[in-house]
Each structure stands twice: as C-alpha cells, then as structure tokens.
mmCIF file of the N, C-alpha and C atoms, coordinates in Angstrom:
data_MODEL
# 
_entry.id   MODEL 
# 
loop_
_atom_site.group_PDB 
_atom_site.id 
_atom_site.type_symbol 
_atom_site.label_atom_id 
_atom_site.label_alt_id 
_atom_site.label_comp_id 
_atom_site.label_asym_id 
_atom_site.label_entity_id 
_atom_site.label_seq_id 
_atom_site.pdbx_PDB_ins_code 
_atom_site.Cartn_x 
_atom_site.Cartn_y 
_atom_site.Cartn_z 
_atom_site.occupancy 
_atom_site.B_iso_or_equiv 
_atom_site.pdbx_formal_charge 
_atom_site.auth_seq_id 
_atom_site.auth_comp_id 
_atom_site.auth_asym_id 
_atom_site.auth_atom_id 
_atom_site.pdbx_PDB_model_num 
ATOM 1   N N  . UNK A 1 1  ? 74.704  126.210 108.513 1.00 0.00 ? 1  UNK A N  1 
ATOM 2   C CA . UNK A 1 1  ? 73.828  125.735 109.569 1.00 0.00 ? 1  UNK A CA 1 
ATOM 3   C C  . UNK A 1 1  ? 72.991  124.572 109.083 1.00 0.00 ? 1  UNK A C  1 
ATOM 4   N N  . UNK A 1 2  ? 72.397  123.880 110.012 1.00 0.00 ? 2  UNK A N  1 
ATOM 5   C CA . UNK A 1 2  ? 71.563  122.723 109.698 1.00 0.00 ? 2  UNK A CA 1 
ATOM 6   C C  . UNK A 1 2  ? 70.139  123.211 109.422 1.00 0.00 ? 2  UNK A C  1 
ATOM 7   N N  . UNK A 1 3  ? 69.620  122.871 108.251 1.00 0.00 ? 3  UNK A N  1 
ATOM 8   C CA . UNK A 1 3  ? 68.285  123.337 107.864 1.00 0.00 ? 3  UNK A CA 1 
ATOM 9   C C  . UNK A 1 3  ? 67.167  122.387 108.289 1.00 0.00 ? 3  UNK A C  1 
ATOM 10  N N  . UNK A 1 4  ? 67.524  121.304 108.948 1.00 0.00 ? 4  UNK A N  1 
ATOM 11  C CA . UNK A 1 4  ? 66.495  120.350 109.360 1.00 0.00 ? 4  UNK A CA 1 
ATOM 12  C C  . UNK A 1 4  ? 65.627  120.948 110.456 1.00 0.00 ? 4  UNK A C  1 
ATOM 13  N N  . UNK A 1 5  ? 64.343  120.684 110.358 1.00 0.00 ? 5  UNK A N  1 
ATOM 14  C CA . UNK A 1 5  ? 63.407  121.145 111.386 1.00 0.00 ? 5  UNK A CA 1 
ATOM 15  C C  . UNK A 1 5  ? 63.446  120.167 112.548 1.00 0.00 ? 5  UNK A C  1 
ATOM 16  N N  . UNK A 1 6  ? 63.200  120.678 113.716 1.00 0.00 ? 6  UNK A N  1 
ATOM 17  C CA . UNK A 1 6  ? 63.129  119.790 114.873 1.00 0.00 ? 6  UNK A CA 1 
ATOM 18  C C  . UNK A 1 6  ? 61.855  118.973 114.776 1.00 0.00 ? 6  UNK A C  1 
ATOM 19  N N  . UNK A 1 7  ? 62.027  117.696 114.877 1.00 0.00 ? 7  UNK A N  1 
ATOM 20  C CA . UNK A 1 7  ? 60.887  116.796 114.766 1.00 0.00 ? 7  UNK A CA 1 
ATOM 21  C C  . UNK A 1 7  ? 60.764  116.029 116.071 1.00 0.00 ? 7  UNK A C  1 
ATOM 22  N N  . UNK A 1 8  ? 59.571  115.672 116.438 1.00 0.00 ? 8  UNK A N  1 
ATOM 23  C CA . UNK A 1 8  ? 59.396  114.905 117.675 1.00 0.00 ? 8  UNK A CA 1 
ATOM 24  C C  . UNK A 1 8  ? 60.052  113.536 117.543 1.00 0.00 ? 8  UNK A C  1 
ATOM 25  N N  . UNK A 1 9  ? 60.539  113.075 118.661 1.00 0.00 ? 9  UNK A N  1 
ATOM 26  C CA . UNK A 1 9  ? 61.158  111.755 118.720 1.00 0.00 ? 9  UNK A CA 1 
ATOM 27  C C  . UNK A 1 9  ? 60.185  110.835 119.449 1.00 0.00 ? 9  UNK A C  1 
ATOM 28  N N  . UNK A 1 10 ? 59.906  109.718 118.838 1.00 0.00 ? 10 UNK A N  1 
ATOM 29  C CA . UNK A 1 10 ? 58.994  108.761 119.441 1.00 0.00 ? 10 UNK A CA 1 
ATOM 30  C C  . UNK A 1 10 ? 59.808  107.623 120.040 1.00 0.00 ? 10 UNK A C  1 
ATOM 31  N N  . UNK A 1 11 ? 59.502  107.319 121.294 1.00 0.00 ? 11 UNK A N  1 
ATOM 32  C CA . UNK A 1 11 ? 60.209  106.269 122.008 1.00 0.00 ? 11 UNK A CA 1 
ATOM 33  C C  . UNK A 1 11 ? 59.162  105.338 122.603 1.00 0.00 ? 11 UNK A C  1 
ATOM 34  N N  . UNK A 1 12 ? 59.438  104.063 122.556 1.00 0.00 ? 12 UNK A N  1 
ATOM 35  C CA . UNK A 1 12 ? 58.520  103.113 123.164 1.00 0.00 ? 12 UNK A CA 1 
ATOM 36  C C  . UNK A 1 12 ? 58.429  103.396 124.654 1.00 0.00 ? 12 UNK A C  1 
ATOM 37  N N  . UNK A 1 13 ? 57.281  103.208 125.220 1.00 0.00 ? 13 UNK A N  1 
ATOM 38  C CA . UNK A 1 13 ? 57.036  103.516 126.627 1.00 0.00 ? 13 UNK A CA 1 
ATOM 39  C C  . UNK A 1 13 ? 57.970  102.747 127.552 1.00 0.00 ? 13 UNK A C  1 
ATOM 40  N N  . UNK A 1 14 ? 58.214  101.471 127.275 1.00 0.00 ? 14 UNK A N  1 
ATOM 41  C CA . UNK A 1 14 ? 59.102  100.702 128.142 1.00 0.00 ? 14 UNK A CA 1 
ATOM 42  C C  . UNK A 1 14 ? 60.540  101.187 128.027 1.00 0.00 ? 14 UNK A C  1 
ATOM 43  N N  . UNK A 1 15 ? 60.952  101.641 126.845 1.00 0.00 ? 15 UNK A N  1 
ATOM 44  C CA . UNK A 1 15 ? 62.290  102.205 126.684 1.00 0.00 ? 15 UNK A CA 1 
ATOM 45  C C  . UNK A 1 15 ? 62.413  103.542 127.420 1.00 0.00 ? 15 UNK A C  1 
ATOM 46  N N  . UNK A 1 16 ? 61.318  104.316 127.385 1.00 0.00 ? 16 UNK A N  1 
ATOM 47  C CA . UNK A 1 16 ? 61.305  105.593 128.103 1.00 0.00 ? 16 UNK A CA 1 
ATOM 48  C C  . UNK A 1 16 ? 61.453  105.352 129.605 1.00 0.00 ? 16 UNK A C  1 
ATOM 49  N N  . UNK A 1 17 ? 60.746  104.351 130.107 1.00 0.00 ? 17 UNK A N  1 
ATOM 50  C CA . UNK A 1 17 ? 60.831  104.001 131.541 1.00 0.00 ? 17 UNK A CA 1 
ATOM 51  C C  . UNK A 1 17 ? 62.249  103.571 131.880 1.00 0.00 ? 17 UNK A C  1 
ATOM 52  N N  . UNK A 1 18 ? 62.858  102.743 131.037 1.00 0.00 ? 18 UNK A N  1 
ATOM 53  C CA . UNK A 1 18 ? 64.244  102.319 131.266 1.00 0.00 ? 18 UNK A CA 1 
ATOM 54  C C  . UNK A 1 18 ? 65.176  103.523 131.277 1.00 0.00 ? 18 UNK A C  1 
ATOM 55  N N  . UNK A 1 19 ? 64.960  104.432 130.338 1.00 0.00 ? 19 UNK A N  1 
ATOM 56  C CA . UNK A 1 19 ? 65.801  105.628 130.247 1.00 0.00 ? 19 UNK A CA 1 
ATOM 57  C C  . UNK A 1 19 ? 65.664  106.495 131.494 1.00 0.00 ? 19 UNK A C  1 
ATOM 58  N N  . UNK A 1 20 ? 64.443  106.704 131.959 1.00 0.00 ? 20 UNK A N  1 
ATOM 59  C CA . UNK A 1 20 ? 64.256  107.517 133.174 1.00 0.00 ? 20 UNK A CA 1 
ATOM 60  C C  . UNK A 1 20 ? 64.856  106.820 134.389 1.00 0.00 ? 20 UNK A C  1 
ATOM 61  N N  . UNK A 1 21 ? 64.766  105.502 134.438 1.00 0.00 ? 21 UNK A N  1 
ATOM 62  C CA . UNK A 1 21 ? 65.383  104.758 135.541 1.00 0.00 ? 21 UNK A CA 1 
ATOM 63  C C  . UNK A 1 21 ? 66.902  104.939 135.534 1.00 0.00 ? 21 UNK A C  1 
ATOM 64  N N  . UNK A 1 22 ? 67.496  104.872 134.351 1.00 0.00 ? 22 UNK A N  1 
ATOM 65  C CA . UNK A 1 22 ? 68.943  105.037 134.224 1.00 0.00 ? 22 UNK A CA 1 
ATOM 66  C C  . UNK A 1 22 ? 69.361  106.449 134.637 1.00 0.00 ? 22 UNK A C  1 
ATOM 67  N N  . UNK A 1 23 ? 68.604  107.431 134.208 1.00 0.00 ? 23 UNK A N  1 
ATOM 68  C CA . UNK A 1 23 ? 68.914  108.820 134.558 1.00 0.00 ? 23 UNK A CA 1 
ATOM 69  C C  . UNK A 1 23 ? 68.786  109.023 136.067 1.00 0.00 ? 23 UNK A C  1 
ATOM 70  N N  . UNK A 1 24 ? 67.754  108.478 136.666 1.00 0.00 ? 24 UNK A N  1 
ATOM 71  C CA . UNK A 1 24 ? 67.577  108.604 138.117 1.00 0.00 ? 24 UNK A CA 1 
ATOM 72  C C  . UNK A 1 24 ? 68.697  107.900 138.870 1.00 0.00 ? 24 UNK A C  1 
ATOM 73  N N  . UNK A 1 25 ? 69.123  106.742 138.379 1.00 0.00 ? 25 UNK A N  1 
ATOM 74  C CA . UNK A 1 25 ? 70.228  106.030 138.999 1.00 0.00 ? 25 UNK A CA 1 
ATOM 75  C C  . UNK A 1 25 ? 71.517  106.846 138.896 1.00 0.00 ? 25 UNK A C  1 
ATOM 76  N N  . UNK A 1 26 ? 71.733  107.460 137.736 1.00 0.00 ? 26 UNK A N  1 
ATOM 77  C CA . UNK A 1 26 ? 72.923  108.290 137.551 1.00 0.00 ? 26 UNK A CA 1 
ATOM 78  C C  . UNK A 1 26 ? 72.897  109.484 138.507 1.00 0.00 ? 26 UNK A C  1 
ATOM 79  N N  . UNK A 1 27 ? 71.742  110.107 138.674 1.00 0.00 ? 27 UNK A N  1 
ATOM 80  C CA . UNK A 1 27 ? 71.609  111.233 139.614 1.00 0.00 ? 27 UNK A CA 1 
ATOM 81  C C  . UNK A 1 27 ? 71.916  110.777 141.040 1.00 0.00 ? 27 UNK A C  1 
ATOM 82  N N  . UNK A 1 28 ? 71.408  109.609 141.397 1.00 0.00 ? 28 UNK A N  1 
ATOM 83  C CA . UNK A 1 28 ? 71.645  109.065 142.734 1.00 0.00 ? 28 UNK A CA 1 
ATOM 84  C C  . UNK A 1 28 ? 73.134  108.801 142.965 1.00 0.00 ? 28 UNK A C  1 
ATOM 85  N N  . UNK A 1 29 ? 73.797  108.242 141.955 1.00 0.00 ? 29 UNK A N  1 
ATOM 86  C CA . UNK A 1 29 ? 75.237  107.961 142.063 1.00 0.00 ? 29 UNK A CA 1 
ATOM 87  C C  . UNK A 1 29 ? 76.030  109.256 142.189 1.00 0.00 ? 29 UNK A C  1 
ATOM 88  N N  . UNK A 1 30 ? 75.624  110.289 141.479 1.00 0.00 ? 30 UNK A N  1 
ATOM 89  C CA . UNK A 1 30 ? 76.303  111.588 141.591 1.00 0.00 ? 30 UNK A CA 1 
ATOM 90  C C  . UNK A 1 30 ? 76.137  112.136 143.006 1.00 0.00 ? 30 UNK A C  1 
ATOM 91  N N  . UNK A 1 31 ? 74.943  112.024 143.568 1.00 0.00 ? 31 UNK A N  1 
ATOM 92  C CA . UNK A 1 31 ? 74.713  112.491 144.937 1.00 0.00 ? 31 UNK A CA 1 
ATOM 93  C C  . UNK A 1 31 ? 75.557  111.691 145.931 1.00 0.00 ? 31 UNK A C  1 
ATOM 94  N N  . UNK A 1 32 ? 75.661  110.396 145.724 1.00 0.00 ? 32 UNK A N  1 
ATOM 95  C CA . UNK A 1 32 ? 76.493  109.565 146.601 1.00 0.00 ? 32 UNK A CA 1 
ATOM 96  C C  . UNK A 1 32 ? 77.960  109.969 146.491 1.00 0.00 ? 32 UNK A C  1 
ATOM 97  N N  . UNK A 1 33 ? 78.409  110.238 145.279 1.00 0.00 ? 33 UNK A N  1 
ATOM 98  C CA . UNK A 1 33 ? 79.797  110.658 145.080 1.00 0.00 ? 33 UNK A CA 1 
ATOM 99  C C  . UNK A 1 33 ? 80.049  111.992 145.766 1.00 0.00 ? 33 UNK A C  1 
ATOM 100 N N  . UNK A 1 34 ? 79.097  112.913 145.679 1.00 0.00 ? 34 UNK A N  1 
ATOM 101 C CA . UNK A 1 34 ? 79.231  114.209 146.364 1.00 0.00 ? 34 UNK A CA 1 
ATOM 102 C C  . UNK A 1 34 ? 79.337  114.009 147.876 1.00 0.00 ? 34 UNK A C  1 
ATOM 103 N N  . UNK A 1 35 ? 78.525  113.109 148.412 1.00 0.00 ? 35 UNK A N  1 
ATOM 104 C CA . UNK A 1 35 ? 78.553  112.843 149.858 1.00 0.00 ? 35 UNK A CA 1 
ATOM 105 C C  . UNK A 1 35 ? 79.904  112.257 150.266 1.00 0.00 ? 35 UNK A C  1 
ATOM 106 N N  . UNK A 1 36 ? 80.431  111.347 149.463 1.00 0.00 ? 36 UNK A N  1 
ATOM 107 C CA . UNK A 1 36 ? 81.737  110.749 149.759 1.00 0.00 ? 36 UNK A CA 1 
ATOM 108 C C  . UNK A 1 36 ? 82.824  111.817 149.715 1.00 0.00 ? 36 UNK A C  1 
ATOM 109 N N  . UNK A 1 37 ? 82.802  112.662 148.687 1.00 0.00 ? 37 UNK A N  1 
ATOM 110 C CA . UNK A 1 37 ? 83.805  113.722 148.590 1.00 0.00 ? 37 UNK A CA 1 
ATOM 111 C C  . UNK A 1 37 ? 83.699  114.701 149.758 1.00 0.00 ? 37 UNK A C  1 
ATOM 112 N N  . UNK A 1 38 ? 82.482  114.990 150.184 1.00 0.00 ? 38 UNK A N  1 
ATOM 113 C CA . UNK A 1 38 ? 82.286  115.876 151.320 1.00 0.00 ? 38 UNK A CA 1 
ATOM 114 C C  . UNK A 1 38 ? 82.878  115.260 152.585 1.00 0.00 ? 38 UNK A C  1 
ATOM 115 N N  . UNK A 1 39 ? 82.648  113.967 152.779 1.00 0.00 ? 39 UNK A N  1 
ATOM 116 C CA . UNK A 1 39 ? 83.192  113.274 153.959 1.00 0.00 ? 39 UNK A CA 1 
ATOM 117 C C  . UNK A 1 39 ? 84.718  113.237 153.912 1.00 0.00 ? 39 UNK A C  1 
ATOM 118 N N  . UNK A 1 40 ? 85.278  112.984 152.730 1.00 0.00 ? 40 UNK A N  1 
ATOM 119 C CA . UNK A 1 40 ? 86.735  112.987 152.583 1.00 0.00 ? 40 UNK A CA 1 
ATOM 120 C C  . UNK A 1 40 ? 87.287  114.370 152.914 1.00 0.00 ? 40 UNK A C  1 
ATOM 121 N N  . UNK A 1 41 ? 86.614  115.403 152.453 1.00 0.00 ? 41 UNK A N  1 
ATOM 122 C CA . UNK A 1 41 ? 87.055  116.772 152.740 1.00 0.00 ? 41 UNK A CA 1 
ATOM 123 C C  . UNK A 1 41 ? 87.006  117.056 154.237 1.00 0.00 ? 41 UNK A C  1 
ATOM 124 N N  . UNK A 1 42 ? 85.942  116.609 154.909 1.00 0.00 ? 42 UNK A N  1 
ATOM 125 C CA . UNK A 1 42 ? 85.840  116.803 156.358 1.00 0.00 ? 42 UNK A CA 1 
ATOM 126 C C  . UNK A 1 42 ? 86.980  116.092 157.078 1.00 0.00 ? 42 UNK A C  1 
ATOM 127 N N  . UNK A 1 43 ? 87.263  114.845 156.662 1.00 0.00 ? 43 UNK A N  1 
ATOM 128 C CA . UNK A 1 43 ? 88.352  114.096 157.291 1.00 0.00 ? 43 UNK A CA 1 
ATOM 129 C C  . UNK A 1 43 ? 89.697  114.774 157.043 1.00 0.00 ? 43 UNK A C  1 
ATOM 130 N N  . UNK A 1 44 ? 89.891  115.301 155.845 1.00 0.00 ? 44 UNK A N  1 
ATOM 131 C CA . UNK A 1 44 ? 91.143  115.991 155.528 1.00 0.00 ? 44 UNK A CA 1 
ATOM 132 C C  . UNK A 1 44 ? 91.304  117.237 156.392 1.00 0.00 ? 44 UNK A C  1 
ATOM 133 N N  . UNK A 1 45 ? 90.223  117.992 156.558 1.00 0.00 ? 45 UNK A N  1 
ATOM 134 C CA . UNK A 1 45 ? 90.295  119.193 157.395 1.00 0.00 ? 45 UNK A CA 1 
ATOM 135 C C  . UNK A 1 45 ? 90.618  118.819 158.839 1.00 0.00 ? 45 UNK A C  1 
ATOM 136 N N  . UNK A 1 46 ? 90.011  117.747 159.328 1.00 0.00 ? 46 UNK A N  1 
ATOM 137 C CA . UNK A 1 46 ? 90.279  117.284 160.689 1.00 0.00 ? 46 UNK A CA 1 
ATOM 138 C C  . UNK A 1 46 ? 91.730  116.836 160.809 1.00 0.00 ? 46 UNK A C  1 
ATOM 139 N N  . UNK A 1 47 ? 92.202  116.114 159.821 1.00 0.00 ? 47 UNK A N  1 
ATOM 140 C CA . UNK A 1 47 ? 93.588  115.652 159.810 1.00 0.00 ? 47 UNK A CA 1 
ATOM 141 C C  . UNK A 1 47 ? 94.550  116.843 159.791 1.00 0.00 ? 47 UNK A C  1 
ATOM 142 N N  . UNK A 1 48 ? 94.250  117.851 158.975 1.00 0.00 ? 48 UNK A N  1 
ATOM 143 C CA . UNK A 1 48 ? 95.095  119.040 158.906 1.00 0.00 ? 48 UNK A CA 1 
ATOM 144 C C  . UNK A 1 48 ? 95.146  119.764 160.255 1.00 0.00 ? 48 UNK A C  1 
ATOM 145 N N  . UNK A 1 49 ? 94.001  119.842 160.932 1.00 0.00 ? 49 UNK A N  1 
ATOM 146 C CA . UNK A 1 49 ? 93.948  120.502 162.238 1.00 0.00 ? 49 UNK A CA 1 
ATOM 147 C C  . UNK A 1 49 ? 94.783  119.727 163.258 1.00 0.00 ? 49 UNK A C  1 
ATOM 148 N N  . UNK A 1 50 ? 94.685  118.418 163.244 1.00 0.00 ? 50 UNK A N  1 
ATOM 149 C CA . UNK A 1 50 ? 95.474  117.604 164.175 1.00 0.00 ? 50 UNK A CA 1 
ATOM 150 C C  . UNK A 1 50 ? 96.963  117.717 163.861 1.00 0.00 ? 50 UNK A C  1 
ATOM 151 N N  . UNK A 1 51 ? 97.302  117.713 162.594 1.00 0.00 ? 51 UNK A N  1 
ATOM 152 C CA . UNK A 1 51 ? 98.698  117.850 162.184 1.00 0.00 ? 51 UNK A CA 1 
ATOM 153 C C  . UNK A 1 51 ? 99.263  119.190 162.659 1.00 0.00 ? 51 UNK A C  1 
ATOM 154 N N  . UNK A 1 52 ? 98.479  120.261 162.526 1.00 0.00 ? 52 UNK A N  1 
ATOM 155 C CA . UNK A 1 52 ? 98.921  121.576 162.979 1.00 0.00 ? 52 UNK A CA 1 
ATOM 156 C C  . UNK A 1 52 ? 99.101  121.592 164.500 1.00 0.00 ? 52 UNK A C  1 
ATOM 157 N N  . UNK A 1 53 ? 98.196  120.934 165.221 1.00 0.00 ? 53 UNK A N  1 
ATOM 158 C CA . UNK A 1 53 ? 98.314  120.869 166.680 1.00 0.00 ? 53 UNK A CA 1 
ATOM 159 C C  . UNK A 1 53 ? 99.593  120.127 167.067 1.00 0.00 ? 53 UNK A C  1 
ATOM 160 N N  . UNK A 1 54 ? 99.906  119.046 166.364 1.00 0.00 ? 54 UNK A N  1 
ATOM 161 C CA . UNK A 1 54 ? 101.140 118.298 166.648 1.00 0.00 ? 54 UNK A CA 1 
ATOM 162 C C  . UNK A 1 54 ? 102.367 119.161 166.369 1.00 0.00 ? 54 UNK A C  1 
ATOM 163 N N  . UNK A 1 55 ? 102.320 119.914 165.292 1.00 0.00 ? 55 UNK A N  1 
ATOM 164 C CA . UNK A 1 55 ? 103.445 120.803 164.974 1.00 0.00 ? 55 UNK A CA 1 
ATOM 165 C C  . UNK A 1 55 ? 103.625 121.847 166.072 1.00 0.00 ? 55 UNK A C  1 
ATOM 166 N N  . UNK A 1 56 ? 102.531 122.410 166.562 1.00 0.00 ? 56 UNK A N  1 
ATOM 167 C CA . UNK A 1 56 ? 102.600 123.411 167.631 1.00 0.00 ? 56 UNK A CA 1 
ATOM 168 C C  . UNK A 1 56 ? 103.167 122.810 168.909 1.00 0.00 ? 56 UNK A C  1 
ATOM 169 N N  . UNK A 1 57 ? 102.713 121.608 169.262 1.00 0.00 ? 57 UNK A N  1 
ATOM 170 C CA . UNK A 1 57 ? 103.221 120.944 170.463 1.00 0.00 ? 57 UNK A CA 1 
ATOM 171 C C  . UNK A 1 57 ? 104.716 120.653 170.326 1.00 0.00 ? 57 UNK A C  1 
ATOM 172 N N  . UNK A 1 58 ? 105.121 120.192 169.164 1.00 0.00 ? 58 UNK A N  1 
ATOM 173 C CA . UNK A 1 58 ? 106.529 119.896 168.927 1.00 0.00 ? 58 UNK A CA 1 
ATOM 174 C C  . UNK A 1 58 ? 107.376 121.167 169.024 1.00 0.00 ? 58 UNK A C  1 
ATOM 175 N N  . UNK A 1 59 ? 106.846 122.254 168.519 1.00 0.00 ? 59 UNK A N  1 
ATOM 176 C CA . UNK A 1 59 ? 107.552 123.536 168.598 1.00 0.00 ? 59 UNK A CA 1 
ATOM 177 C C  . UNK A 1 59 ? 107.685 123.991 170.055 1.00 0.00 ? 59 UNK A C  1 
ATOM 178 N N  . UNK A 1 60 ? 106.619 123.808 170.835 1.00 0.00 ? 60 UNK A N  1 
ATOM 179 C CA . UNK A 1 60 ? 106.679 124.159 172.252 1.00 0.00 ? 60 UNK A CA 1 
ATOM 180 C C  . UNK A 1 60 ? 107.722 123.315 172.984 1.00 0.00 ? 60 UNK A C  1 
ATOM 181 N N  . UNK A 1 61 ? 107.747 122.028 172.689 1.00 0.00 ? 61 UNK A N  1 
ATOM 182 C CA . UNK A 1 61 ? 108.733 121.135 173.313 1.00 0.00 ? 61 UNK A CA 1 
ATOM 183 C C  . UNK A 1 61 ? 110.145 121.562 172.930 1.00 0.00 ? 61 UNK A C  1 
ATOM 184 N N  . UNK A 1 62 ? 110.328 121.890 171.674 1.00 0.00 ? 62 UNK A N  1 
ATOM 185 C CA . UNK A 1 62 ? 111.643 122.334 171.202 1.00 0.00 ? 62 UNK A CA 1 
ATOM 186 C C  . UNK A 1 62 ? 112.073 123.613 171.931 1.00 0.00 ? 62 UNK A C  1 
ATOM 187 N N  . UNK A 1 63 ? 111.163 124.553 172.110 1.00 0.00 ? 63 UNK A N  1 
ATOM 188 C CA . UNK A 1 63 ? 111.473 125.800 172.832 1.00 0.00 ? 63 UNK A CA 1 
ATOM 189 C C  . UNK A 1 63 ? 111.832 125.523 174.289 1.00 0.00 ? 63 UNK A C  1 
ATOM 190 N N  . UNK A 1 64 ? 111.109 124.603 174.922 1.00 0.00 ? 64 UNK A N  1 
ATOM 191 C CA . UNK A 1 64 ? 111.402 124.266 176.313 1.00 0.00 ? 64 UNK A CA 1 
ATOM 192 C C  . UNK A 1 64 ? 112.774 123.602 176.438 1.00 0.00 ? 64 UNK A C  1 
ATOM 193 N N  . UNK A 1 65 ? 113.092 122.723 175.510 1.00 0.00 ? 65 UNK A N  1 
ATOM 194 C CA . UNK A 1 65 ? 114.406 122.070 175.535 1.00 0.00 ? 65 UNK A CA 1 
ATOM 195 C C  . UNK A 1 65 ? 115.512 123.103 175.328 1.00 0.00 ? 65 UNK A C  1 
ATOM 196 N N  . UNK A 1 66 ? 115.303 124.024 174.400 1.00 0.00 ? 66 UNK A N  1 
ATOM 197 C CA . UNK A 1 66 ? 116.295 125.085 174.170 1.00 0.00 ? 66 UNK A CA 1 
ATOM 198 C C  . UNK A 1 66 ? 116.487 125.935 175.423 1.00 0.00 ? 66 UNK A C  1 
ATOM 199 N N  . UNK A 1 67 ? 115.372 126.241 176.105 1.00 0.00 ? 67 UNK A N  1 
ATOM 200 C CA . UNK A 1 67 ? 115.445 127.042 177.327 1.00 0.00 ? 67 UNK A CA 1 
ATOM 201 C C  . UNK A 1 67 ? 116.217 126.294 178.415 1.00 0.00 ? 67 UNK A C  1 
ATOM 202 N N  . UNK A 1 68 ? 115.928 125.012 178.582 1.00 0.00 ? 68 UNK A N  1 
ATOM 203 C CA . UNK A 1 68 ? 116.635 124.202 179.575 1.00 0.00 ? 68 UNK A CA 1 
ATOM 204 C C  . UNK A 1 68 ? 118.114 124.131 179.229 1.00 0.00 ? 68 UNK A C  1 
ATOM 205 N N  . UNK A 1 69 ? 118.424 123.941 177.968 1.00 0.00 ? 69 UNK A N  1 
ATOM 206 C CA . UNK A 1 69 ? 119.801 123.861 177.509 1.00 0.00 ? 69 UNK A CA 1 
ATOM 207 C C  . UNK A 1 69 ? 120.552 125.159 177.817 1.00 0.00 ? 69 UNK A C  1 
ATOM 208 N N  . UNK A 1 70 ? 119.934 126.285 177.568 1.00 0.00 ? 70 UNK A N  1 
ATOM 209 C CA . UNK A 1 70 ? 120.575 127.580 177.839 1.00 0.00 ? 70 UNK A CA 1 
ATOM 210 C C  . UNK A 1 70 ? 120.817 127.762 179.331 1.00 0.00 ? 70 UNK A C  1 
ATOM 211 N N  . UNK A 1 71 ? 119.836 127.359 180.155 1.00 0.00 ? 71 UNK A N  1 
ATOM 212 C CA . UNK A 1 71 ? 119.996 127.524 181.600 1.00 0.00 ? 71 UNK A CA 1 
ATOM 213 C C  . UNK A 1 71 ? 121.103 126.625 182.153 1.00 0.00 ? 71 UNK A C  1 
ATOM 214 N N  . UNK A 1 72 ? 121.214 125.432 181.592 1.00 0.00 ? 72 UNK A N  1 
ATOM 215 C CA . UNK A 1 72 ? 122.244 124.528 182.057 1.00 0.00 ? 72 UNK A CA 1 
ATOM 216 C C  . UNK A 1 72 ? 123.650 124.992 181.652 1.00 0.00 ? 72 UNK A C  1 
ATOM 217 N N  . UNK A 1 73 ? 123.753 125.662 180.530 1.00 0.00 ? 73 UNK A N  1 
ATOM 218 C CA . UNK A 1 73 ? 125.054 126.090 180.038 1.00 0.00 ? 73 UNK A CA 1 
ATOM 219 C C  . UNK A 1 73 ? 125.476 127.467 180.562 1.00 0.00 ? 73 UNK A C  1 
ATOM 220 N N  . UNK A 1 74 ? 124.529 128.198 181.189 1.00 0.00 ? 74 UNK A N  1 
ATOM 221 C CA . UNK A 1 74 ? 124.885 129.521 181.723 1.00 0.00 ? 74 UNK A CA 1 
ATOM 222 C C  . UNK A 1 74 ? 125.744 129.334 182.972 1.00 0.00 ? 74 UNK A C  1 
ATOM 223 N N  . UNK A 1 75 ? 126.782 130.104 183.035 1.00 0.00 ? 75 UNK A N  1 
ATOM 224 C CA . UNK A 1 75 ? 127.571 130.007 184.270 1.00 0.00 ? 75 UNK A CA 1 
ATOM 225 C C  . UNK A 1 75 ? 126.814 130.624 185.453 1.00 0.00 ? 75 UNK A C  1 
ATOM 226 N N  . UNK A 1 76 ? 127.011 130.047 186.619 1.00 0.00 ? 76 UNK A N  1 
ATOM 227 C CA . UNK A 1 76 ? 126.354 130.601 187.816 1.00 0.00 ? 76 UNK A CA 1 
ATOM 228 C C  . UNK A 1 76 ? 127.086 131.834 188.263 1.00 0.00 ? 76 UNK A C  1 
ATOM 229 N N  . UNK A 1 77 ? 126.339 132.801 188.684 1.00 0.00 ? 77 UNK A N  1 
ATOM 230 C CA . UNK A 1 77 ? 126.960 134.036 189.154 1.00 0.00 ? 77 UNK A CA 1 
ATOM 231 C C  . UNK A 1 77 ? 126.852 134.138 190.668 1.00 0.00 ? 77 UNK A C  1 
# 
C-alpha cells in the first residue's frame, strides 16, 4: 500500500475558477446529450408504432384480397 499521507492540494484561485467552469460545462454537455438521446428514443418509439400500424394495415389488406380471391374462385351453387 501507499504510505503517503493525504496532503492538501493548493490551487491558484483563477485556476480553480477555470476548473469549476470546465466541470460545469461538462455537466451541461452531459445533460444536453441525455436530452438528445431521450428525444431520439421518443422518435424511435413513435417510428416503431407507425411501422407496426403499417404492418397491421398491410395484413388486413392481404386478408381482404385473399377473401376476395376465394370468393371469386368458388363455384356458384
């Protein structure tokens, strides 16, 4: 293990201000990235819902065409 004692670190006040500004900017960028990812996720969910609706409509159309096809091919009694 390291036997060194923890010692205070002295930083110039202007460097400390720069450091806090950088950290705050990084936090802000992370929040912006989270917001962008959230919006992308919302758009993806909306897109998935629309895609599913299109698939359902296409399936309904296919069933109707099959039904019409069967009725046309049935001999009349």
